[in-house]
C-alpha positions in Angstrom: 6.7 3.7 -0.8 9.7 3.3 -3.2 12.1 2.5 -0.3 10.5 -0.9 0.1 12.0 -3.7 -2.1 8.5 -5.1 -2.9 7.7 -1.9 -4.7 10.6 -2.5 -7.0 9.5 -6.2 -7.6 6.0 -5.0 -8.3 7.2 -2.4 -10.7 9.4 -5.0 -12.5 6.4 -7.3 -12.8 4.3 -4.5 -14.2 6.8 -3.4 -16.8 7.6 -7.0 -17.9 3.8 -7.7 -18.2 3.4 -4.7 -20.5 6.4 -5.9 -22.5 4.7 -9.2 -23.2 2.0 -7.3 -25.2 4.6 -6.8 -27.9 7.2 -9.6 -27.4 6.4 -13.0 -28.9 5.5 -16.1 -26.8 5.2 -18.6 -29.6 5.8 -18.3 -33.3 5.0 -20.7 -36.2 2.6 -21.6 -38.9 -0.9 -20.6 -38.0 -3.5 -23.2 -38.9 -6.3 -21.3 -40.7 -4.2 -19.5 -43.3 -0.9 -21.4 -43.1 1.1 -18.2 -42.8 3.8 -17.5 -40.3 2.5 -15.7 -37.1 3.8 -14.7 -33.8 1.7 -15.2 -30.7 1.9 -12.3 -28.3 -0.3 -10.5 -25.8 -2.3 -8.6 -28.5 -3.3 -11.8 -30.4 -6.9 -11.7 -29.2 -9.1 -10.3 -26.5 -8.9 -13.5 -24.4 -5.2 -12.9 -23.9 -5.0 -9.1 -24.2 -7.5 -8.2 -21.4 -5.9 -10.4 -18.7 -2.5 -9.2 -19.8 -3.4 -5.5 -19.4 -5.3 -6.4 -16.2 -2.2 -8.0 -14.7 0.0 -5.1 -15.6 -2.4 -2.6 -14.1 -3.0 -4.8 -11.0 0.8 -5.0 -10.4 1.1 -1.3 -10.8 -1.9 -0.4 -8.5 -0.6 -2.8 -5.8 2.5 -0.6 -5.4 0.3 2.2 -4.1 -1.4 0.1 -1.5 1.6 0.2 0.8 -0.4 1.3 3.8 -2.7 -1.8 3.6 -0.2 -4.7 3.5 -2.9 -7.4 3.8 -4.7 -6.2 0.7 -1.4 -5.8 -1.0 -0.5 -9.4 -0.2 -3.8 -10.7 -1.5 -3.5 -8.7 -4.7 -0.1 -10.3 -5.2 -1.6 -13.7 -4.9 -4.4 -12.8 -7.3 -1.7 -11.5 -9.8 0.2 -14.8 -9.6 -3.0 -16.7 -10.3 -3.8 -14.4 -13.2 -0.4 -15.0 -14.7 -0.9 -18.7 -14.4 -4.2 -18.3 -16.2 -2.4 -16.3 -18.9 0.1 -19.2 -19.3 -2.8 -21.6 -19.7 -4.4 -19.3 -22.3 -1.1 -19.0 -24.3 -0.7 -22.8 -24.2 -4.2 -23.3 -25.4 -3.7 -20.8 -28.2 -0.6 -22.7 -29.4 -2.8 -25.6 -30.4 -3.9 -23.4 -33.4 -0.4 -23.6 -34.8 0.6 -26.5 -37.0 4.3 -26.2 -36.2 6.4 -23.6 -34.4 8.6 -22.9 -31.5 8.4 -21.2 -28.2 10.1 -17.9 -28.2 12.9 -17.1 -25.8 10.7 -14.2 -24.5 8.2 -16.8 -23.2 10.5 -16.9 -20.1 9.2 -13.5 -19.2 6.2 -15.1 -17.6 8.4 -17.0 -15.2 10.1 -13.7 -14.4 6.7 -12.1 -13.7 5.8 -14.9 -11.3 9.2 -14.7 -9.6 8.9 -11.0 -9.1 5.4 -11.3 -7.7 6.5 -14.1 -5.3 9.4 -12.0 -4.1 7.1 -9.0 -3.6 4.7 -11.1 -1.6 7.7 -12.3 0.6 8.7 -8.7 1.2 5.2 -7.7 2.1 4.9 -10.7 4.5 8.2 -9.7 6.1 7.0 -6.1 6.6 3.7 -7.4 8.1 5.6 -9.6 10.6 7.9 -6.8 11.5 5.0 -4.5 12.3 3.3 -7.2 14.3 6.5 -7.8 16.3 7.0 -4.1 16.9 3.4 -3.7 18.1 3.8 -6.7 20.4 6.9 -5.0 22.1 5.0 -1.9 22.9 
């Protein structure tokens, strides 16, 4: 389980996803009260639920190492879920009058990269198993 590199990539994606709950994505003056706010994963339920779901999905996918096809599909679902999260964050930034993207917004790119690298590793393992079965 842990000897496979995709397990490391999935663990990194899960940890970074849970970090985005506390680290800021955008900060600036919030429109309704004109006070300085930071937009992070706990801003509202529309962002918090998919963020927690993505973290748990990445963590659960590690333990499906015996079912590589399901693991690959869950990686693809996780990538799409993170793209949805990026859209939700972008939509939420329209509620700010002025502000800047935080440096930690790059963490979502890191999550997508880790999930893509995990999917590549899973695909390599699947091809290796198919080739070894063909040689028998």
